[in-house]
C-alpha positions as CSV (number, residue, x, y, z in Angstrom):
1,M,79.9,47.4,75.1
2,N,83.0,47.0,72.9
3,K,85.7,49.8,72.2
4,T,84.4,51.2,69.2
5,A,80.8,51.6,70.3
6,K,82.1,53.1,73.6
7,N,84.0,55.7,71.8
8,I,81.0,56.6,69.6
9,F,79.0,57.2,72.8
10,K,81.8,59.4,74.1
11,S,81.7,61.3,70.9
12,L,78.0,61.9,71.0
13,L,78.3,62.6,74.8
14,L,80.9,65.3,74.1
15,S,78.9,67.0,71.2
16,S,76.3,67.5,73.8
17,L,78.3,68.9,76.2
18,M,79.6,71.3,73.7
19,S,76.4,72.9,73.5
20,L,76.4,73.5,77.1
21,V,79.8,75.0,77.2
22,H,78.6,77.8,74.6
23,T,75.9,78.8,76.8
24,N,77.1,78.0,80.4
25,A,80.9,78.1,80.2
26,K,82.5,80.3,82.9
27,A,84.9,83.1,82.4
28,D,88.0,81.1,83.2
29,K,88.9,79.5,80.0
30,T,90.9,76.7,81.6
31,A,88.0,75.7,83.4
32,N,87.8,71.9,83.2
33,L,84.8,69.7,82.5
34,P,84.3,66.3,84.1
35,D,86.8,63.7,82.8
36,L,85.2,61.4,80.4
37,G,87.6,58.6,81.1
38,F,89.4,58.2,77.6
39,N,92.0,55.7,77.7
40,P,95.6,57.6,76.7
41,D,96.3,54.5,74.4
42,D,93.1,55.4,72.1
43,G,95.0,58.1,70.4
44,D,93.3,57.9,67.0
45,E,89.8,57.9,68.5
46,V,90.7,60.8,70.8
47,Q,92.3,62.6,67.7
48,K,89.0,62.2,65.9
49,V,87.2,63.8,68.7
50,K,89.4,66.5,69.1
51,D,89.2,67.5,65.4
52,L,85.4,67.4,65.7
53,L,85.4,69.7,68.8
54,T,88.1,71.9,67.6
55,R,85.8,72.9,64.8
56,N,83.2,73.8,67.5
57,V,85.6,75.8,69.7
58,I,86.4,73.0,72.0
59,K,89.8,72.0,73.3
60,V,90.5,68.2,74.5
61,S,93.6,67.3,76.5
62,P,95.5,64.0,75.7
63,T,93.6,62.3,78.7
64,G,90.1,63.4,77.5
65,R,89.6,66.6,79.5
66,I,87.8,69.2,77.7
67,Y,87.6,73.0,78.2
68,E,86.3,76.1,76.2
69,V,88.6,78.3,74.2
70,K,87.3,81.8,75.1
71,G,87.2,84.5,72.4
72,H,86.3,81.9,69.7
73,R,82.6,83.0,69.2
74,S,82.2,83.1,65.5
75,H,82.9,81.0,62.7
76,Q,84.5,83.8,60.8
77,S,86.9,84.5,63.7
78,H,87.8,80.8,64.0
79,R,88.5,80.7,60.1
80,S,91.0,83.7,60.7
81,H,92.5,82.2,63.7
82,T,93.2,78.5,62.2
83,S,94.4,80.3,59.0
84,S,96.9,82.2,61.1
85,R,98.0,79.2,62.9
86,G,98.5,77.2,59.9
87,G,100.4,79.6,58.0
88,H,97.9,79.9,55.3
89,S,96.8,83.6,54.0
90,S,93.6,84.8,55.5
91,H,91.3,84.8,52.5
92,Y,88.3,84.2,54.5
93,S,88.5,87.3,56.8
94,S,85.7,89.9,56.4
95,S,88.4,92.6,56.3
96,H,90.1,91.3,53.4
97,Y,87.1,90.6,51.4
98,S,85.8,94.1,52.0
99,S,89.1,95.5,51.1
100,T,89.2,93.5,47.8
101,S,85.6,94.4,46.9
102,S,86.0,97.9,47.8
103,G,89.3,98.3,45.5
104,T,87.6,96.6,42.6
105,S,84.5,99.0,43.0
106,S,87.0,102.0,43.3
107,N,88.9,100.9,40.1
108,R,85.7,100.7,38.2
109,I,84.5,104.2,39.3
110,N,87.9,105.7,38.5
111,A,87.8,104.0,35.0
112,A,84.5,105.1,34.3
113,Y,85.3,108.8,35.6
114,S,87.0,111.3,33.1
115,A,87.8,114.7,34.0
116,P,85.8,117.4,32.0
117,K,87.5,118.7,29.0
118,T,89.0,122.3,29.3
119,K,87.4,124.4,26.8
120,T,89.6,126.2,24.1
121,P,88.9,129.4,22.3
122,A,87.6,127.3,19.5
123,D,85.1,125.5,21.7
124,Y,83.0,128.6,22.6
125,S,79.6,129.2,20.7
126,F,78.0,132.5,20.9
127,G,75.9,132.9,24.1
128,D,78.0,130.2,25.7
129,R,79.5,132.8,28.1
130,T,79.6,136.5,29.2
131,I,81.7,138.3,26.7
132,K,84.2,140.9,28.4
133,N,87.3,142.8,28.0
134,G,90.4,140.5,27.0
135,V,88.2,137.5,25.9
136,Y,88.8,136.1,22.7
137,G,87.5,133.0,20.6
138,A,85.2,131.8,18.1
139,D,82.1,133.2,19.9
140,V,84.1,136.8,19.7
141,D,84.5,136.1,16.1
142,F,80.7,135.6,15.8
143,L,80.0,138.9,17.6
144,I,82.1,141.0,15.6
145,D,80.4,139.6,12.5
146,L,77.0,140.6,14.0
147,L,78.4,144.1,14.9
148,V,79.6,144.7,11.4
149,K,76.3,143.5,10.0
150,K,74.3,145.8,12.3
151,N,76.4,148.8,11.5
152,Y,78.1,149.3,15.0
153,F,81.6,148.0,14.0
154,K,84.1,148.0,11.1
155,Q,85.8,144.6,10.4
156,S,89.3,146.8,10.0
157,Q,89.2,147.6,13.9
158,C,89.2,144.1,14.9
159,K,92.4,142.7,16.6
160,K,93.4,139.3,16.7
161,K,94.9,136.9,19.4
162,S,95.7,133.3,18.3
163,G,93.8,133.7,15.2
164,Y,90.5,134.8,17.1
165,A,89.0,138.2,17.5
166,V,89.6,139.9,20.7
167,Y,87.1,141.9,22.8
168,D,88.8,145.2,23.5
169,P,87.6,148.7,24.5
170,T,86.8,149.5,20.9
171,V,84.6,146.6,20.7
172,A,82.8,147.6,24.0
173,V,82.1,151.1,22.5
174,A,80.0,149.5,19.7
175,V,78.4,147.0,22.2
176,K,77.4,150.1,24.4
177,H,76.1,151.9,21.3
178,F,74.0,148.8,20.5
179,Q,72.6,148.6,24.1
180,R,71.8,152.3,24.0
181,D,69.8,151.9,20.8
182,A,68.1,148.8,22.2
183,G,67.2,150.3,25.6
184,L,69.4,148.1,27.6
185,K,72.0,148.8,30.1
186,E,75.2,150.0,28.8
187,S,77.4,147.5,30.6
188,G,79.7,147.2,27.6
189,E,79.5,143.2,28.2
190,V,77.6,140.8,26.0
191,D,75.8,138.3,28.4
192,N,72.8,135.8,27.1
193,T,70.2,138.9,27.0
194,V,72.4,141.2,24.9
195,S,73.3,138.2,22.6
196,V,69.8,137.4,21.8
197,A,68.7,140.9,21.2
198,L,71.7,141.6,18.9
199,Q,70.9,138.8,16.7
200,S,67.2,139.7,16.1
201,W,68.1,143.4,15.7
202,D,67.0,145.4,12.7
203,K,70.0,147.2,11.3
204,N,67.5,150.1,10.1
205,K,67.2,150.9,13.7
206,T,70.9,151.5,14.1
207,T,71.9,155.0,14.8
208,V,75.0,154.8,12.6
209,E,77.2,158.0,12.5
210,L,77.8,159.7,9.5
211,G,81.2,158.3,8.0
212,F,81.0,155.0,9.6
213,R,79.9,153.4,6.3
214,D,80.1,153.9,2.8
215,L,76.6,154.9,1.8
216,K,75.3,153.5,-1.4
217,S,71.7,154.2,-3.1
218,G,69.0,152.6,-1.0
219,D,70.7,152.5,2.4
220,C,68.5,153.8,5.3
221,G,69.4,155.1,8.5
222,Y,70.4,157.6,11.2
223,D,73.6,158.7,9.1
224,V,71.4,159.5,6.1
225,S,69.1,161.7,8.4
226,T,72.2,163.5,9.6
227,L,73.7,164.1,6.2
228,I,70.4,165.8,5.2
229,E,70.6,168.1,8.1
230,L,74.3,169.0,7.2
231,L,73.1,169.8,3.6
232,N,70.2,172.1,5.1
233,L,72.6,173.9,7.1
234,A,75.3,174.4,4.2
235,G,72.3,175.8,1.9
236,F,72.3,172.6,-0.1
237,S,69.2,171.2,1.0
238,P,67.5,168.3,-1.0
239,N,63.7,168.4,-2.0
240,L,62.0,167.5,1.1
241,V,59.0,166.5,-0.8
242,K,61.1,163.8,-2.6
243,I,62.8,162.4,0.4
244,E,61.8,158.7,1.3
245,Y,61.8,157.2,4.7
246,C,62.6,153.9,6.3
247,E,60.8,153.7,9.6
248,K,62.0,156.9,11.2
249,Y,65.1,157.4,9.2
250,A,65.6,159.0,5.6
251,V,66.5,156.7,2.7
252,F,69.7,157.7,0.6
253,N,68.0,158.1,-2.7
254,E,68.8,160.2,-6.0
255,E,67.5,163.4,-4.5
256,I,70.1,163.3,-1.5
257,I,72.8,162.3,-4.0
258,T,72.2,165.3,-6.5
259,A,72.3,167.6,-3.4
260,V,75.8,166.2,-2.3
261,K,77.1,166.6,-5.8
262,M,76.2,170.1,-5.9
263,F,77.9,170.9,-2.5
264,Q,81.1,168.8,-3.8
265,A,81.2,171.0,-7.1
266,Y,80.8,174.2,-5.1
267,N,83.6,173.3,-2.9
268,G,86.1,172.0,-5.2
269,L,85.8,168.4,-4.2
270,E,85.4,165.1,-6.4
271,V,82.0,165.0,-7.5
272,S,80.8,161.6,-6.8
273,G,77.6,162.2,-4.9
274,L,78.9,160.1,-2.1
275,P,79.6,161.5,1.3
276,D,83.2,160.4,1.7
277,T,85.7,161.6,4.4
278,K,86.4,164.9,3.0
279,T,83.1,165.6,1.9
280,I,81.8,164.9,5.4
281,A,84.6,166.8,7.1
282,K,83.9,170.0,4.8
283,L,80.1,169.7,5.6
284,K,80.8,169.7,9.3
285,T,82.9,172.8,9.0
286,F,81.1,174.7,6.2
287,K,79.6,178.1,7.0
288,K,77.0,179.8,4.9
289,K,78.3,182.9,3.5
């Protein structure tokens, strides 16, 4: 057998022994296997075999002895080990890959996530939140407009903050007035239930206090009925047959206007037929003679 054939045979034999080492090797990592008779002068051939077996976690001595390197059980661990020994960065380690992957994923999540926008007073629509004392914003502006249209509030009473209407105790009184008329709990706060009810409210059902608004012909409401009662007490009662009604409240018509003019003329007031502040004050304190 020539030298080349002999070394090929030895390589095949060593490969077979490698399989046995993985399953039957003893705990002692320096345990030697039988000498295979390598010639020390066969340096190149021995080195080839060593390279082959090193990849399969076997070390070969210069004389041809082989032994298992304990602890090199996984291909991934061997890559990390050889990278460390060879001075190369361990790009193959699972921990490095996991870290890189995790970092990339985290960056993508962070890039996609944005903190929710903080609402400003301008961003609130009516019904978005419960309106209570101290709150101001576009939704409070809308509320004030509704209260004015439904005869519960005067625009001149509104206070502002940063250009927006403020919900203060004066507004709360108007809201309680509406809640009382609508049969709702008088909380003085405007939640979703109150906001829906107020928007659909018929202003003719509002118990408007006399003097709250400037009455004009055709107006109907609680204040008109109150005016008639005061005129009756003062002795200037309108003709009840000619009084009109809207729902359960009287309508401010010509019959009532005429009665007001008579009262004003009798008491030296400006005769306008309209119940202004002075006329109402006099009616409330007037006593029949």
